[in-house]
C-alpha positions in Angstrom: 27.4 -30.2 -30.3 25.3 -29.5 -26.8 27.5 -26.8 -24.0 27.4 -27.2 -20.9 24.6 -24.6 -20.4 22.0 -26.6 -22.3 22.8 -29.5 -20.3 22.6 -28.3 -17.0 19.5 -26.0 -18.4 17.4 -29.0 -19.4 18.4 -30.9 -16.5 17.0 -28.5 -13.8 13.6 -28.1 -16.6 12.0 -30.6 -15.2 12.9 -29.0 -11.3 11.4 -25.5 -12.5 8.3 -26.6 -14.2 7.4 -28.8 -11.3 7.7 -25.9 -8.9 4.3 -25.0 -8.1 3.5 -20.4 -8.6 0.8 -19.1 -7.5 0.3 -15.7 -6.4 0.0 -11.9 -7.8 2.5 -9.4 -8.2 2.9 -5.9 -8.5 5.5 -5.4 -10.9 6.9 -1.5 -10.6 9.2 -1.0 -13.6 10.1 1.4 -16.9 9.5 -1.4 -19.0 7.7 -4.4 -17.0 8.3 -6.8 -20.6 11.7 -7.6 -19.1 9.9 -9.4 -16.1 7.6 -11.6 -18.5 9.7 -14.8 -17.3 7.1 -14.2 -13.8 4.0 -14.5 -15.8 5.6 -17.6 -17.6 6.5 -19.4 -14.5 2.2 -18.7 -13.6 2.2 -15.9 -11.7 0.0 -12.9 -12.3 0.9 -9.6 -13.4 0.1 -6.3 -12.7 2.1 -3.7 -14.3 3.3 0.2 -13.3 5.7 2.1 -15.3 6.3 4.7 -12.6 5.7 4.5 -8.3 2.4 7.1 -9.1 0.1 4.6 -10.6 2.4 1.5 -8.7 1.6 2.7 -5.3 -2.4 3.5 -6.8 -2.4 0.1 -8.4 -1.0 -1.3 -4.8 -4.7 0.1 -3.2 -6.9 -1.2 -5.7 -5.3 -4.6 -6.7 -4.7 -7.8 -4.5 -1.3 -8.1 -4.6 0.8 -11.1 -3.1 4.5 -9.6 -3.4 5.7 -6.8 -5.3 8.9 -6.1 -7.8 10.3 -2.9 -8.3 13.4 -0.9 -10.2 15.3 1.7 -8.0 15.4 4.6 -11.0 11.5 4.9 -11.6 12.2 8.9 -12.8 10.5 11.2 -9.6 9.7 8.2 -7.0 12.7 6.3 -7.1 12.4 2.3 -6.1 13.7 3.3 -2.5 10.7 6.2 -1.6 7.9 3.9 -2.9 9.2 0.6 -1.2 8.8 3.0 2.0 5.9 3.8 0.9 4.3 0.3 0.4 5.7 -0.8 4.4 4.0 2.2 5.2 0.9 0.9 4.6 1.8 -3.2 4.0 4.4 -3.9 6.2 4.7 -7.1 6.0 3.7 -7.4 1.5 7.5 -8.8 0.3 9.3 -6.3 -1.7 11.9 -7.4 -4.2 14.0 -4.4 -5.7 16.1 -5.2 -8.7 19.1 -2.9 -9.6 22.4 -2.5 -9.5 24.1 -3.0 -6.4 27.3 -0.5 -7.0 24.5 2.7 -7.3 22.6 3.1 -4.9 23.0 4.2 -1.4 23.0 2.0 1.7 19.0 3.7 2.6 17.6 2.2 -0.3 17.3 -0.5 1.1 16.1 -0.6 4.3 12.3 -0.8 3.2 13.7 -3.3 0.9 13.1 -7.5 1.7 15.6 -8.8 -1.0 17.9 -7.2 -4.3 18.6 -8.6 -6.8 21.4 -7.6 -9.2 19.9 -5.9 -12.7 22.6 -8.0 -14.5 22.1 -11.9 -13.4 18.8 -12.3 -15.3 15.5 -13.0 -15.0 15.5 -16.7 -13.2 18.0 -15.4 -10.1 14.3 -12.9 -10.0 11.8 -15.8 -10.5 13.5 -17.6 -7.6 14.0 -14.9 -5.3 9.9 -14.1 -5.9 9.4 -17.4 -5.6 11.0 -18.3 -2.9 9.5 -15.1 -1.0 6.1 -16.2 -1.4 6.6 -19.6 -1.1 7.8 -18.9 2.6 4.8 -16.7 2.9 2.6 -20.2 2.2 4.3 -21.7 4.7 2.1 -19.9 7.3 -1.1 -19.0 8.5 -0.7 -15.4 7.6 -3.9 -13.7 5.5 -3.2 -12.4 2.1 -1.4 -9.8 2.2 0.4 -9.6 6.0 2.8 -12.3 4.8 6.2 -12.7 6.4 9.3 -13.3 4.5 12.5 -14.7 5.1 15.7 -13.1 3.1 18.3 -15.3 3.3 21.4 -13.8 2.1 20.7 -11.8 -0.9 18.9 -9.4 1.5 20.6 -6.3 2.1 18.4 -5.1 5.6 
């Protein structure tokens, strides 16, 4: 017997598969393998397992968005997001974290927060939305403006 979830998933599959994906995402996460859906959906991925490594890659790799988790060790995600916005203020930054564990100031440099318990499709949707919005404007690569919708806490 097919569950309601499976029926809905099967109905939505053609929509997901038809949505164009384009761009490269810098993923700063202790376990970047957890973000593999982005790669499966066609995004290029540059990965780092800590904030310092992520900031170095940002300076040497062309990226269209950043996904980072809050707990990264010495440099937490809020500090890394602040540094990113100082160098590339219009680069979309998505933070993955438990919102109940974050201090309010942790989101001041973040465009969108995705609850880490929400699952990979919510993260993909947030990245896809930010990059789709960026693509609708005539900004050079790396100079995107973002529309943050209701998931944002700015």
